[in-house]
C-alpha positions in Angstrom: 0.0 0.1 0.3 1.6 3.2 -1.1 0.6 6.8 -1.3 0.2 6.8 -5.1 -2.8 4.7 -5.0 -4.7 7.5 -2.8 -3.4 10.4 -4.9 -6.1 12.8 -6.2 -4.0 15.6 -6.6 -0.6 17.1 -5.7 0.7 20.6 -5.0 4.2 21.5 -5.1 5.7 24.6 -3.6 7.8 26.5 -6.2 10.8 26.9 -3.9 10.9 23.0 -3.6 12.2 22.6 -6.7 15.4 24.7 -6.0 16.4 21.1 -3.8 17.6 17.9 -5.2 15.0 16.0 -3.4 12.3 18.5 -4.9 13.1 17.7 -8.0 13.7 14.0 -7.3 9.9 13.9 -6.2 8.7 16.2 -8.9 9.9 13.9 -11.6 8.6 10.9 -10.1 5.3 12.0 -9.6 5.3 13.3 -13.3 6.6 10.1 -14.2 3.5 8.3 -12.8 1.3 10.8 -14.4 0.1 13.1 -11.8 -0.6 16.3 -12.4 1.4 19.0 -10.6 -0.3 22.4 -9.3 1.8 24.9 -8.2 1.8 27.3 -5.0 3.3 29.8 -3.2 3.5 28.3 0.3 2.4 24.9 1.5 0.6 26.8 4.6 -2.1 28.4 2.0 -3.4 25.4 0.1 -6.3 26.2 -2.1 -7.9 24.0 -4.5 -9.0 20.9 -2.5 -12.6 20.5 -2.8 -15.1 19.5 -0.1 -18.5 20.7 0.6 -19.3 19.2 3.9 -16.5 17.9 6.8 -16.5 14.4 5.7 -15.8 15.2 2.0 -13.2 18.1 3.0 -11.7 15.3 5.1 -11.4 12.6 2.7 -10.5 15.1 -0.2 -7.5 16.3 2.0 -6.5 12.7 2.8 -5.7 12.1 -0.7 -3.9 15.2 -1.5 -0.1 15.4 -1.7 2.0 18.8 -0.7 5.8 19.0 -1.0 7.4 22.1 0.0 10.4 23.6 2.3 10.1 23.7 6.1 10.4 27.5 7.3 10.4 27.1 10.8 13.0 25.5 12.4 12.4 25.3 15.8 11.6 21.7 16.8 8.9 21.3 19.1 9.1 19.3 22.3 7.8 15.5 22.2 7.3 14.3 25.5 7.0 11.3 26.8 8.7 9.9 24.1 11.8 12.3 22.9 12.9 15.5 23.8 12.3 16.9 20.4 10.0 16.3 17.1 11.9 16.0 14.2 9.7 17.4 11.2 10.8 15.5 8.1 6.5 15.2 7.0 3.4 16.2 8.4 0.1 14.1 8.1 -0.3 10.7 7.1 -2.3 8.9 4.6 -3.8 6.7 6.7 -7.7 7.2 8.3 -8.0 6.0 11.6 -11.1 7.3 13.0 -9.7 8.1 16.7 -6.3 9.8 15.3 -5.7 13.2 17.5 -4.3 14.8 14.2 -7.9 15.0 13.3 -8.1 18.1 15.4 -4.6 19.5 14.5 -4.2 19.5 10.3 -7.4 21.5 10.0 -10.6 20.0 8.1 -8.5 18.9 5.1 -5.5 17.2 6.3 -3.2 16.6 3.5 0.1 15.1 3.8 3.3 17.5 3.5 6.8 16.3 2.4 9.4 18.7 3.6 12.4 18.5 1.0 14.8 20.7 3.1 16.0 17.5 4.5 19.8 18.9 5.0 18.7 22.0 6.6 16.3 20.1 9.3 18.9 17.8 10.0 21.4 20.6 10.7 19.3 21.9 13.3 19.2 18.5 15.3 22.7 18.6 15.1 23.1 22.0 16.5 20.4 20.8 19.4 22.6 17.7 19.9 25.6 19.8 20.4 23.8 22.0 23.0 22.6 19.3 24.9 25.7 17.0 24.9 27.1 15.1 27.0 23.6 13.7 27.3 21.9 11.9 24.4 19.1 14.2 22.8 16.5 12.1 21.0 14.2 12.9 18.0 10.8 11.3 17.3 10.0 11.6 13.7 6.3 10.5 13.6 4.9 13.1 16.3 2.4 14.5 13.8 3.1 12.3 10.8 3.4 8.5 9.7 6.6 9.5 7.3 6.8 5.9 6.4 3.8 6.0 4.3 5.6 8.3 1.7 9.1 7.1 2.4 9.2 5.8 -1.1 8.5 9.2 -2.5 10.7 11.2 0.3 13.5 8.8 1.1 14.1 11.3 4.2 14.0 8.8 7.2 16.8 6.7 5.4 18.6 10.1 5.2 17.9 10.9 9.0 19.0 7.3 9.7 22.4 7.8 8.1 22.5 10.7 9.8 21.7 9.9 13.6 24.3 6.6 12.8 27.0 9.5 13.0 25.7 11.1 16.1 27.2 10.0 19.1 25.0 12.0 21.5 22.0 11.7 18.9 19.4 9.2 18.8 16.5 8.9 16.3 13.0 7.0 16.6 9.9 6.8 14.8 6.6 4.9 14.8 4.6 3.5 11.8 1.5 1.5 10.6 3.4 1.1 7.0 5.8 -1.3 5.7 7.9 0.5 3.3 11.1 -0.5 5.1 13.1 -1.9 2.3 15.4 1.4 2.0 16.0 0.8 5.9 17.2 -2.9 5.6 20.7 -2.6 4.4 21.6 0.6 6.1 24.6 1.0 8.7 22.3 2.5 11.2 24.7 1.6 14.3 21.8 0.7 16.7 21.0 4.7 16.6 17.5 4.8 15.4 14.4 2.6 17.1 11.6 1.7 14.9 8.7 0.7 16.4 5.0 -0.3 14.9 2.0 0.8 16.0 -0.1 -2.3 16.3 -3.6 -2.8 17.8 -6.4 -5.9 18.2 -7.7 -7.2 14.8 -10.9 -5.9 15.8 -10.0 -2.5 16.3 -7.9 -2.1 13.0 -10.5 -3.6 11.2 -13.3 -1.2 12.9 -11.5 2.0 13.0 -8.0 1.9 11.1 -8.9 2.5 7.8 -6.5 2.5 4.9 -3.6 1.0 6.9 -1.7 -2.4 6.4 -3.4 -5.3 8.6 -1.8 -6.8 11.7 0.1 -9.3 10.1 1.6 -7.2 7.3 3.0 -5.1 10.3 4.1 -7.6 11.7 6.0 -9.3 9.0 7.9 -5.5 8.3 8.4 -5.1 12.2 10.3 -8.7 12.0 12.4 -7.7 9.0 13.3 -4.2 11.1 14.3 -6.8 14.1 16.6 -9.2 11.8 18.1 -5.6 10.5 19.3 -5.1 13.9 17.7 -2.3 14.7 16.2 -1.6 18.3 12.8 -2.0 18.0 9.4 -2.1 19.8 5.6 -1.6 19.6 3.2 1.2 20.1 -0.3 -0.4 21.3 -2.7 2.5 21.0 -5.0 3.2 21.8 -6.3 0.6 23.8 -9.8 0.4 23.9 -11.7 -0.9 26.9 -14.6 -2.6 25.6 -16.1 -5.7 26.7 -13.8 -8.8 25.7 -10.9 -6.5 25.6 -8.7 -8.6 27.9 -9.1 -11.6 25.4 -8.5 -9.1 22.2 -5.4 -7.9 23.8 -4.1 -11.1 25.0 -4.2 -12.6 21.6 -2.5 -9.8 20.2 0.6 -10.3 22.5 0.5 -13.9 21.4 0.5 -12.9 17.7 3.3 -10.7 18.3 5.4 -13.4 20.3 4.7 -16.1 17.6 6.1 -13.7 14.8 9.2 -12.3 16.4 10.3 -15.2 18.1 11.4 -13.1 20.9 14.8 -13.6 22.4 16.4 -12.4 25.4 19.0 -10.4 23.1 16.7 -8.6 21.3 16.3 -4.6 22.3 12.6 -4.3 22.5 10.3 -2.2 23.9 6.5 -1.4 24.6 4.4 1.9 24.8 1.0 1.2 25.6 -1.6 4.1 25.9 -5.3 4.2 26.7 -7.9 5.7 24.4 -8.8 9.3 25.4 -10.3 12.0 23.2 -11.1 15.9 23.7 -14.3 17.3 23.2 -13.1 18.9 20.1 -11.9 15.7 18.7 -15.2 14.1 19.4 -17.1 16.7 17.3 -14.7 16.4 14.4 -14.8 12.7 14.3 -18.3 12.6 14.8 -18.6 15.1 11.5 -16.6 13.0 9.1 -17.5 9.4 10.7 -21.5 10.0 11.6 -21.9 6.0 11.9 -18.8 5.3 14.1 -19.5 3.0 17.3 -15.9 4.6 18.4 -16.6 4.9 22.3 -16.9 8.4 23.3 -19.8 8.9 25.9 -17.8 10.8 28.8 -20.6 9.6 31.0 -19.6 6.0 30.6 -16.4 4.7 32.6 -14.6 8.2 31.9 -13.3 11.0 33.9 -12.1 14.4 32.8 -8.4 15.2 33.0 -6.1 18.4 32.2 -3.3 17.7 29.9 0.1 18.9 29.6 -1.1 21.5 27.0 -3.6 23.1 29.2 -7.0 21.7 27.9 -8.6 18.8 28.8 -9.3 15.3 27.7 -11.6 12.1 28.6 -9.6 9.2 30.2 -10.8 6.1 31.3 -11.4 6.0 35.3 -8.5 4.9 37.6 -10.0 1.4 38.5 -10.0 0.8 34.8 -6.5 2.2 34.2 -4.9 0.1 36.9 -7.1 -2.9 35.7 -5.3 -2.3 32.1 -1.9 -1.8 33.5 -1.9 -4.5 35.9 -2.9 -6.8 32.7 -0.4 -5.4 30.3 2.5 -5.6 32.5 1.6 -9.4 33.9 1.3 -10.3 29.9 4.2 -8.8 28.8 6.6 -9.8 31.3 5.4 -13.5 30.7 5.8 -13.1 27.2 8.9 -11.0 26.7 10.6 -11.3 29.8 13.4 -9.0 28.8 11.5 -6.2 27.2 11.5 -2.8 28.6 7.8 -1.5 29.5 8.1 2.4 28.7 5.0 3.4 30.0 1.5 2.1 30.2 -1.1 5.2 30.5 
């Protein structure tokens, strides 16, 4: 599955053609038969149709924008890293619960930034300022960059860059399977590749236009064979009747695919489902028939987040039950794996 199969329109910032990567992407898109429209700024994209929120959303999801990242101030990225690494914004996947649905506007197109060397030079500066401490960068905070890696090659370049950094490390998480360009790189263990996985039921119900669980686990196995530090993000954990059975089955499938060994550098991140009032409103506009559980009066409490707004999370009792379940099951099946957090 690649972005090419879903593309309905492509926009280019004219300045992007001043960069080798911009020229390369432009030529490939033209060779594939895509018509390219030019614009002055990747932040002001007109020409994406949509007469209602649902139509606008899906048209945006079928739009690719190629531009230059002007702002090189890297946002923080708690709890997984010190900074975001902004190589791509957006994602071609259509996950009903995705928090990006409230951050990327009504027409959430995917942006590739072609000034990769400038972005990496800024990362080098931040690494230098914090050394001798290790500085972690997350390349998938506001995107799934693997979905467009066949066009951009940005992650492969970043992996090579971080291999040379004594005090810098890269990490990213993905649902997509375009990992071929990573497998032969001399990464030196400085990049951690994690896969976002969930139960078969959640993937089928809510994670549209993404690879299935088997395809993700196959790609993760290839990454591990290539010697990368790795892991999985299980998110969002949706606590509906039968959730223990579903997630126990998921962990067993993971164990079967990975042929887990004590030598593996493997980590778990587990995040329960949560939503804001704004997210719920946006989701219901785009997916009016969704059965995603978003009733704030059922098994939920209101919690203020680190960015000053509140969200609905599961009650303390349910979260404790979830934490105990995953801790026990993971330690049994993956005795040497690290659990970074269960939240």
